[in-house]
FIFIDREN-980799 format. One record per residue (C-alpha): residue number from 1; residue in three letters; chain; x, y, z. Coordinates in steps of 0.05 Angstrom, whole numbers, plus 5000, padded with zeros to 4 digits. Example, Ala and Ser with C-alpha at 12.3 -4.5 7.8 and 13.67 -1.06 7.14 Angstrom:
2
+-----+-----+-------+------+------+------+
!   n ! res ! chain !    x !    y !    z !
+-----+-----+-------+------+------+------+
!   1 ! Ala !     A ! 5246 ! 4910 ! 5156 !
!   2 ! Ser !     A ! 5273 ! 4979 ! 5143 !
+-----+-----+-------+------+------+------+
//
This chain:
232
+-----+-----+-------+------+------+------+
!   n ! res ! chain !    x !    y !    z !
+-----+-----+-------+------+------+------+
!   1 ! Met !     A ! 5412 ! 4939 ! 4824 !
!   2 ! Arg !     A ! 5379 ! 4893 ! 4874 !
!   3 ! Leu !     A ! 5311 ! 4914 ! 4901 !
!   4 ! Ser !     A ! 5287 ! 4899 ! 4971 !
!   5 ! Asp !     A ! 5233 ! 4846 ! 4974 !
!   6 ! Arg !     A ! 5181 ! 4900 ! 4985 !
!   7 ! Leu !     A ! 5202 ! 4942 ! 4925 !
!   8 ! Glu !     A ! 5209 ! 4879 ! 4883 !
!   9 ! Arg !     A ! 5137 ! 4860 ! 4899 !
!  10 ! Ile !     A ! 5114 ! 4930 ! 4881 !
!  11 ! Ala !     A ! 5153 ! 4929 ! 4816 !
!  12 ! Ala !     A ! 5125 ! 4861 ! 4799 !
!  13 ! Lys !     A ! 5053 ! 4884 ! 4810 !
!  14 ! Ala !     A ! 5064 ! 4945 ! 4766 !
!  15 ! Ala !     A ! 5097 ! 4902 ! 4712 !
!  16 ! Glu !     A ! 5036 ! 4856 ! 4710 !
!  17 ! Val !     A ! 4987 ! 4912 ! 4694 !
!  18 ! Thr !     A ! 5021 ! 4972 ! 4662 !
!  19 ! Glu !     A ! 5013 ! 4987 ! 4588 !
!  20 ! Gly !     A ! 5081 ! 5022 ! 4590 !
!  21 ! Tyr !     A ! 5069 ! 5088 ! 4627 !
!  22 ! Val !     A ! 5082 ! 5089 ! 4702 !
!  23 ! Ala !     A ! 5084 ! 5145 ! 4753 !
!  24 ! Asp !     A ! 5117 ! 5130 ! 4820 !
!  25 ! Val !     A ! 5093 ! 5176 ! 4875 !
!  26 ! Gly !     A ! 5140 ! 5186 ! 4933 !
!  27 ! Thr !     A ! 5194 ! 5155 ! 4891 !
!  28 ! Asp !     A ! 5251 ! 5167 ! 4940 !
!  29 ! His !     A ! 5311 ! 5137 ! 4904 !
!  30 ! Gly !     A ! 5273 ! 5122 ! 4840 !
!  31 ! Tyr !     A ! 5290 ! 5048 ! 4844 !
!  32 ! Val !     A ! 5222 ! 5021 ! 4821 !
!  33 ! Pro !     A ! 5216 ! 5060 ! 4755 !
!  34 ! Ile !     A ! 5290 ! 5046 ! 4742 !
!  35 ! Glu !     A ! 5278 ! 4971 ! 4751 !
!  36 ! Leu !     A ! 5217 ! 4973 ! 4705 !
!  37 ! Ala !     A ! 5255 ! 5011 ! 4652 !
!  38 ! Gln !     A ! 5315 ! 4963 ! 4656 !
!  39 ! Arg !     A ! 5268 ! 4905 ! 4645 !
!  40 ! Gly !     A ! 5238 ! 4939 ! 4584 !
!  41 ! Ile !     A ! 5170 ! 4940 ! 4616 !
!  42 ! Ile !     A ! 5158 ! 5015 ! 4611 !
!  43 ! Ser !     A ! 5170 ! 5062 ! 4553 !
!  44 ! His !     A ! 5161 ! 5123 ! 4598 !
!  45 ! Gly !     A ! 5164 ! 5133 ! 4673 !
!  46 ! Leu !     A ! 5156 ! 5190 ! 4721 !
!  47 ! Ala !     A ! 5191 ! 5192 ! 4788 !
!  48 ! Met !     A ! 5152 ! 5241 ! 4832 !
!  49 ! Asp !     A ! 5165 ! 5266 ! 4902 !
!  50 ! Val !     A ! 5144 ! 5325 ! 4945 !
!  51 ! Arg !     A ! 5214 ! 5334 ! 4972 !
!  52 ! Lys !     A ! 5273 ! 5361 ! 4933 !
!  53 ! Gly !     A ! 5325 ! 5317 ! 4967 !
!  54 ! Pro !     A ! 5296 ! 5249 ! 4947 !
!  55 ! Leu !     A ! 5281 ! 5275 ! 4878 !
!  56 ! Glu !     A ! 5354 ! 5295 ! 4869 !
!  57 ! Arg !     A ! 5375 ! 5226 ! 4891 !
!  58 ! Ala !     A ! 5327 ! 5196 ! 4840 !
!  59 ! Lys !     A ! 5355 ! 5240 ! 4785 !
!  60 ! Glu !     A ! 5426 ! 5218 ! 4801 !
!  61 ! His !     A ! 5407 ! 5144 ! 4800 !
!  62 ! Ile !     A ! 5369 ! 5153 ! 4734 !
!  63 ! Arg !     A ! 5432 ! 5186 ! 4705 !
!  64 ! Gln !     A ! 5476 ! 5130 ! 4731 !
!  65 ! Tyr !     A ! 5434 ! 5079 ! 4693 !
!  66 ! Gly !     A ! 5430 ! 5121 ! 4630 !
!  67 ! Leu !     A ! 5354 ! 5125 ! 4632 !
!  68 ! Glu !     A ! 5343 ! 5200 ! 4626 !
!  69 ! Asp !     A ! 5305 ! 5190 ! 4560 !
!  70 ! Val !     A ! 5258 ! 5140 ! 4592 !
!  71 ! Ile !     A ! 5246 ! 5167 ! 4663 !
!  72 ! Gly !     A ! 5230 ! 5239 ! 4681 !
!  73 ! Thr !     A ! 5229 ! 5270 ! 4750 !
!  74 ! Arg !     A ! 5178 ! 5319 ! 4777 !
!  75 ! Leu !     A ! 5170 ! 5356 ! 4842 !
!  76 ! Ser !     A ! 5098 ! 5344 ! 4861 !
!  77 ! Asp !     A ! 5052 ! 5339 ! 4921 !
!  78 ! Gly !     A ! 5023 ! 5271 ! 4905 !
!  79 ! Ile !     A ! 4999 ! 5271 ! 4833 !
!  80 ! Cys !     A ! 4981 ! 5344 ! 4831 !
!  81 ! Gln !     A ! 5033 ! 5356 ! 4777 !
!  82 ! Leu !     A ! 5015 ! 5295 ! 4736 !
!  83 ! Gln !     A ! 4988 ! 5313 ! 4667 !
!  84 ! Asp !     A ! 4933 ! 5278 ! 4629 !
!  85 ! His !     A ! 4952 ! 5212 ! 4596 !
!  86 ! Glu !     A ! 5023 ! 5211 ! 4625 !
!  87 ! Ala !     A ! 5010 ! 5147 ! 4664 !
!  88 ! Asp !     A ! 4966 ! 5086 ! 4659 !
!  89 ! Thr !     A ! 4991 ! 5059 ! 4726 !
!  90 ! Val !     A ! 5006 ! 5099 ! 4789 !
!  91 ! Ile !     A ! 5047 ! 5073 ! 4847 !
!  92 ! Val !     A ! 5034 ! 5102 ! 4916 !
!  93 ! Ala !     A ! 5078 ! 5066 ! 4967 !
!  94 ! Gly !     A ! 5120 ! 5077 ! 5029 !
!  95 ! Met !     A ! 5074 ! 5125 ! 5066 !
!  96 ! Gly !     A ! 5019 ! 5124 ! 5117 !
!  97 ! Gly !     A ! 4947 ! 5107 ! 5101 !
!  98 ! Glu !     A ! 4921 ! 5177 ! 5113 !
!  99 ! Leu !     A ! 4971 ! 5205 ! 5063 !
! 100 ! Val !     A ! 4952 ! 5152 ! 5012 !
! 101 ! Ile !     A ! 4880 ! 5173 ! 5019 !
! 102 ! His !     A ! 4900 ! 5247 ! 5012 !
! 103 ! Ile !     A ! 4937 ! 5232 ! 4948 !
! 104 ! Leu !     A ! 4878 ! 5194 ! 4919 !
! 105 ! Glu !     A ! 4830 ! 5249 ! 4940 !
! 106 ! Glu !     A ! 4873 ! 5304 ! 4909 !
! 107 ! Gly !     A ! 4878 ! 5264 ! 4845 !
! 108 ! Arg !     A ! 4803 ! 5254 ! 4834 !
! 109 ! Arg !     A ! 4806 ! 5278 ! 4762 !
! 110 ! Phe !     A ! 4850 ! 5219 ! 4745 !
! 111 ! Trp !     A ! 4806 ! 5165 ! 4776 !
! 112 ! Asp !     A ! 4775 ! 5143 ! 4711 !
! 113 ! Gln !     A ! 4837 ! 5155 ! 4670 !
! 114 ! Ile !     A ! 4887 ! 5113 ! 4709 !
! 115 ! Gly !     A ! 4877 ! 5039 ! 4697 !
! 116 ! His !     A ! 4913 ! 5013 ! 4759 !
! 117 ! Trp !     A ! 4935 ! 5040 ! 4825 !
! 118 ! Ile !     A ! 4990 ! 5001 ! 4861 !
! 119 ! Leu !     A ! 4981 ! 5020 ! 4934 !
! 120 ! Ser !     A ! 5025 ! 4999 ! 4993 !
! 121 ! Pro !     A ! 5004 ! 5038 ! 5055 !
! 122 ! Gln !     A ! 5047 ! 5028 ! 5116 !
! 123 ! Ser !     A ! 4992 ! 5042 ! 5167 !
! 124 ! Glu !     A ! 4917 ! 5050 ! 5174 !
! 125 ! Leu !     A ! 4901 ! 4997 ! 5123 !
! 126 ! Asp !     A ! 4830 ! 4992 ! 5147 !
! 127 ! Lys !     A ! 4818 ! 5066 ! 5132 !
! 128 ! Val !     A ! 4848 ! 5058 ! 5062 !
! 129 ! Arg !     A ! 4805 ! 4997 ! 5046 !
! 130 ! Asp !     A ! 4741 ! 5030 ! 5072 !
! 131 ! Tyr !     A ! 4757 ! 5092 ! 5031 !
! 132 ! Leu !     A ! 4766 ! 5050 ! 4968 !
! 133 ! Val !     A ! 4698 ! 5017 ! 4979 !
! 134 ! Glu !     A ! 4664 ! 5084 ! 4991 !
! 135 ! Gln !     A ! 4694 ! 5117 ! 4930 !
! 136 ! Gly !     A ! 4681 ! 5063 ! 4878 !
! 137 ! Phe !     A ! 4747 ! 5026 ! 4876 !
! 138 ! Ala !     A ! 4759 ! 4951 ! 4878 !
! 139 ! Ile !     A ! 4820 ! 4914 ! 4903 !
! 140 ! Glu !     A ! 4834 ! 4868 ! 4845 !
! 141 ! Arg !     A ! 4894 ! 4833 ! 4876 !
! 142 ! Glu !     A ! 4929 ! 4839 ! 4943 !
! 143 ! Thr !     A ! 4991 ! 4807 ! 4972 !
! 144 ! Met !     A ! 5028 ! 4810 ! 5038 !
! 145 ! Leu !     A ! 5101 ! 4800 ! 5054 !
! 146 ! Lys !     A ! 5148 ! 4804 ! 5113 !
! 147 ! Glu !     A ! 5214 ! 4839 ! 5108 !
! 148 ! Glu !     A ! 5263 ! 4852 ! 5166 !
! 149 ! Gly !     A ! 5209 ! 4836 ! 5216 !
! 150 ! Lys !     A ! 5158 ! 4884 ! 5186 !
! 151 ! Tyr !     A ! 5094 ! 4866 ! 5149 !
! 152 ! Tyr !     A ! 5076 ! 4900 ! 5083 !
! 153 ! Val !     A ! 5015 ! 4897 ! 5039 !
! 154 ! Val !     A ! 5014 ! 4912 ! 4964 !
! 155 ! Met !     A ! 4946 ! 4924 ! 4930 !
! 156 ! Asp !     A ! 4928 ! 4928 ! 4857 !
! 157 ! Val !     A ! 4867 ! 4975 ! 4855 !
! 158 ! Val !     A ! 4821 ! 4990 ! 4798 !
! 159 ! Arg !     A ! 4755 ! 5027 ! 4788 !
! 160 ! Gly !     A ! 4699 ! 4981 ! 4807 !
! 161 ! Gln !     A ! 4653 ! 4959 ! 4863 !
! 162 ! Met !     A ! 4667 ! 4922 ! 4927 !
! 163 ! Glu !     A ! 4617 ! 4900 ! 4979 !
! 164 ! Ser !     A ! 4620 ! 4935 ! 5046 !
! 165 ! Leu !     A ! 4674 ! 4905 ! 5089 !
! 166 ! Lys !     A ! 4667 ! 4875 ! 5158 !
! 167 ! Pro !     A ! 4714 ! 4906 ! 5209 !
! 168 ! Trp !     A ! 4764 ! 4849 ! 5206 !
! 169 ! Glu !     A ! 4762 ! 4850 ! 5130 !
! 170 ! Ser !     A ! 4779 ! 4924 ! 5130 !
! 171 ! Leu !     A ! 4837 ! 4910 ! 5178 !
! 172 ! Tyr !     A ! 4865 ! 4848 ! 5145 !
! 173 ! Gly !     A ! 4841 ! 4848 ! 5073 !
! 174 ! Pro !     A ! 4784 ! 4807 ! 5044 !
! 175 ! Leu !     A ! 4827 ! 4777 ! 4989 !
! 176 ! Leu !     A ! 4884 ! 4759 ! 5037 !
! 177 ! Leu !     A ! 4833 ! 4724 ! 5081 !
! 178 ! Thr !     A ! 4800 ! 4687 ! 5023 !
! 179 ! Glu !     A ! 4867 ! 4665 ! 4995 !
! 180 ! Lys !     A ! 4891 ! 4643 ! 5065 !
! 181 ! Asn !     A ! 4954 ! 4684 ! 5058 !
! 182 ! Pro !     A ! 5007 ! 4650 ! 5103 !
! 183 ! Val !     A ! 5041 ! 4715 ! 5121 !
! 184 ! Leu !     A ! 4974 ! 4743 ! 5145 !
! 185 ! Ala !     A ! 4961 ! 4680 ! 5185 !
! 186 ! Glu !     A ! 5028 ! 4691 ! 5220 !
! 187 ! Leu !     A ! 5011 ! 4764 ! 5234 !
! 188 ! Leu !     A ! 4943 ! 4747 ! 5262 !
! 189 ! Gln !     A ! 4971 ! 4696 ! 5311 !
! 190 ! Lys !     A ! 5025 ! 4745 ! 5332 !
! 191 ! Glu !     A ! 4975 ! 4801 ! 5343 !
! 192 ! Lys !     A ! 4928 ! 4756 ! 5382 !
! 193 ! Ile !     A ! 4983 ! 4734 ! 5430 !
! 194 ! Leu !     A ! 5004 ! 4807 ! 5440 !
! 195 ! Cys !     A ! 4933 ! 4831 ! 5454 !
! 196 ! Glu !     A ! 4920 ! 4774 ! 5503 !
! 197 ! Ser !     A ! 4986 ! 4790 ! 5539 !
! 198 ! Ile !     A ! 4968 ! 4864 ! 5546 !
! 199 ! Leu !     A ! 4897 ! 4846 ! 5568 !
! 200 ! Lys !     A ! 4925 ! 4800 ! 5622 !
! 201 ! Gly !     A ! 4970 ! 4857 ! 5646 !
! 202 ! Leu !     A ! 4909 ! 4902 ! 5654 !
! 203 ! Ala !     A ! 4873 ! 4851 ! 5699 !
! 204 ! Gly !     A ! 4857 ! 4881 ! 5767 !
! 205 ! Gln !     A ! 4865 ! 4953 ! 5744 !
! 206 ! Glu !     A ! 4801 ! 4992 ! 5759 !
! 207 ! Ser !     A ! 4815 ! 5059 ! 5726 !
! 208 ! Glu !     A ! 4769 ! 5083 ! 5671 !
! 209 ! Ser !     A ! 4826 ! 5085 ! 5621 !
! 210 ! Ala !     A ! 4846 ! 5013 ! 5637 !
! 211 ! Gly !     A ! 4773 ! 4992 ! 5628 !
! 212 ! Lys !     A ! 4769 ! 5026 ! 5560 !
! 213 ! Arg !     A ! 4834 ! 4995 ! 5538 !
! 214 ! Ala !     A ! 4812 ! 4926 ! 5560 !
! 215 ! Glu !     A ! 4748 ! 4933 ! 5520 !
! 216 ! Glu !     A ! 4787 ! 4955 ! 5458 !
! 217 ! Leu !     A ! 4832 ! 4894 ! 5465 !
! 218 ! Arg !     A ! 4774 ! 4846 ! 5472 !
! 219 ! Lys !     A ! 4743 ! 4875 ! 5409 !
! 220 ! Gln !     A ! 4809 ! 4868 ! 5372 !
! 221 ! Ile !     A ! 4816 ! 4796 ! 5395 !
! 222 ! Arg !     A ! 4745 ! 4781 ! 5370 !
! 223 ! Trp !     A ! 4762 ! 4810 ! 5302 !
! 224 ! Ile !     A ! 4827 ! 4771 ! 5298 !
! 225 ! Glu !     A ! 4788 ! 4707 ! 5315 !
! 226 ! Glu !     A ! 4736 ! 4724 ! 5261 !
! 227 ! Ala !     A ! 4793 ! 4733 ! 5211 !
! 228 ! Gln !     A ! 4825 ! 4668 ! 5232 !
! 229 ! His !     A ! 4758 ! 4632 ! 5225 !
! 230 ! Glu !     A ! 4751 ! 4658 ! 5154 !
! 231 ! Met !     A ! 4819 ! 4630 ! 5137 !
! 232 ! Gln !     A ! 4804 ! 4559 ! 5162 !
+-----+-----+-------+------+------+------+
//
């Protein structure tokens, strides 16, 4: 089985930190726990999903690889059906930022029990990072990759303290900025060009909505430039 670059990066992050017990939330096909089991990295895995269809696909793949004794499946809204001490590492990937926050919020009782949370939100990264700061989490490591024209972030999150983030740090990641991540640098330049192009197209429009949009774009460009400055 060959993982996509995104799933490979998620699996690699989990492999670095797990003590052998992983729960994969929103598992879809179950590929990440299967990969970790095949490598001998986990002694027990849980493939969890809120939808029956994906969970059935995961069950079938687990059977195909003969891993029924290592990986269990469980219908669950987030980690609501996770039991105490079933996982030392939880993967929450492939969903929007608001849903990632919802899953963390609903799983409060596990916050001090789970050693590592591997998070890969597909949107609203600023909201996720601000939530982590507010709730006493720290991003220990963060990486960014590009796959099929889309940009993805993978975070390794632990209990701890982070300083309040500036707006551009919330958007683009303080560690990615400090480490001068080349994929982020590419994204910043691409977003700046796009914002400037849209702003140019609004020139001369005098409606209230156009004015508000122009101001939003100028603010976004300022934040992109602040991020670029930090990466110099």
